[in-house]
C-alpha positions in Angstrom: 0.3 0.1 -0.4 3.5 2.4 -0.8 1.5 4.6 -2.7 -2.3 4.1 -0.6 0.4 6.1 1.8 1.9 8.5 0.2 -0.7 9.9 -1.9 -2.1 10.3 2.1 0.7 11.8 2.9 0.7 14.2 -0.1 -2.7 15.1 0.7 -1.9 15.9 4.3 1.6 18.0 3.8 -1.5 20.1 0.9 -3.9 19.9 4.6 -1.4 21.5 6.8 0.3 23.8 4.4 -3.0 25.3 4.7 -3.1 25.7 7.6 -0.4 27.3 8.2 -2.0 30.1 5.7 -4.9 30.4 7.9 -2.9 31.3 10.6 -0.4 33.5 8.6 -3.3 35.1 6.8 -4.8 35.9 11.1 -1.8 37.8 11.4 -1.0 39.3 8.1 -5.5 40.6 8.0 -6.0 41.1 11.7 -8.6 38.9 12.1 -8.4 37.7 15.8 -9.9 33.9 16.8 -12.7 32.8 16.5 -14.2 35.5 14.4 -14.3 33.6 10.6 -15.5 37.0 8.9 -14.1 40.3 8.0 -11.4 41.2 5.0 -12.5 38.6 1.5 -9.0 38.1 1.7 -9.1 36.6 4.5 -11.7 34.4 4.5 -10.7 32.9 0.7 -7.9 31.5 2.9 -10.3 30.2 5.5 -12.4 28.0 3.4 -9.8 26.5 1.1 -8.3 25.0 4.3 -12.1 24.4 5.8 -13.4 23.0 2.2 -10.1 20.7 2.2 -11.2 19.4 6.1 -14.2 18.9 4.4 -13.4 16.5 1.4 -10.7 14.3 3.3 -14.0 12.8 4.8 -14.6 11.6 1.8 -11.2 11.2 -0.1 -10.0 9.4 2.6 -10.7 6.1 3.2 -12.3 5.9 -0.5 -8.5 6.9 -0.8 -7.9 3.8 1.1 -10.9 1.2 -0.4 -9.2 1.6 -3.5 -6.8 1.2 -2.5 -6.3 -1.9 -0.7 -8.9 -3.3 -3.0 -9.0 -2.0 -6.2 -5.1 -0.9 -7.0 -2.9 0.8 -4.1 -1.6 2.3 -7.4 -4.0 3.3 -9.8 -4.9 5.0 -5.6 -1.5 6.9 -5.3 -2.1 8.4 -8.6 -5.6 9.2 -7.7 -4.7 10.3 -4.9 -1.6 12.3 -6.4 -4.6 14.0 -8.9 -6.3 14.3 -5.8 -3.8 16.6 -4.4 -3.0 18.7 -7.2 -6.7 19.6 -8.0 -7.1 20.7 -4.1 -3.6 22.9 -5.3 -5.0 23.9 -8.3 -8.5 25.6 -6.2 -6.9 26.2 -4.2 -5.7 29.1 -6.4 -7.8 29.3 -8.1 -9.6 30.8 -4.8 -6.7 32.6 -3.2 -6.9 34.4 -7.1 -11.0 35.1 -7.2 -13.2 33.0 -5.2 -15.5 32.1 -8.3 -13.1 31.0 -10.6 -12.8 27.6 -8.0 -15.1 25.7 -9.7 -12.4 23.3 -11.6 -10.1 22.5 -9.0 -13.9 22.0 -7.6 -14.9 19.7 -9.5 -11.9 17.7 -10.4 -11.7 17.2 -6.6 -14.8 16.0 -6.3 -14.4 13.4 -9.3 -11.9 12.2 -7.8 -13.2 11.2 -4.6 -16.7 9.9 -6.3 -14.4 7.5 -9.1 -12.4 6.3 -5.8 -15.6 5.7 -3.3 -17.3 3.9 -6.0 -14.6 2.1 -7.3 -13.2 0.6 -3.6 -17.0 0.0 -3.0 -16.8 -1.9 -6.0 -14.1 -3.8 -5.5 -15.0 -4.4 -1.8 -18.1 -5.8 -2.9 -17.0 -7.9 -5.6 -14.2 -9.6 -3.3 -16.6 -10.3 -0.9 -18.7 -13.4 -3.8 
């Protein structure tokens, strides 16, 4: 499962990066915790981090299902694609919230492929 592990690692490193950007943005834009609003630039950085945590709930279990029941190598490639899509999403969202669509769509699509593929793989191995 080394490719699945690698994909998990890269996704979590990206998440940590987004988290650190929020901490830095709090200082830069003067948004004191627990506030999450008040500056549009901060809010975009914050939403990238929050949306990524929301997407990790679908992504990580789906990645591991797919890696275990279908293919570790393909799971790894899809997982790296997911992380690249999150980075694309972040760069789009940081620049203009209205342009975040492609990265968001790719992230969701990869998550669904992993979920459906992993579930089908698990069901086929049960029989």
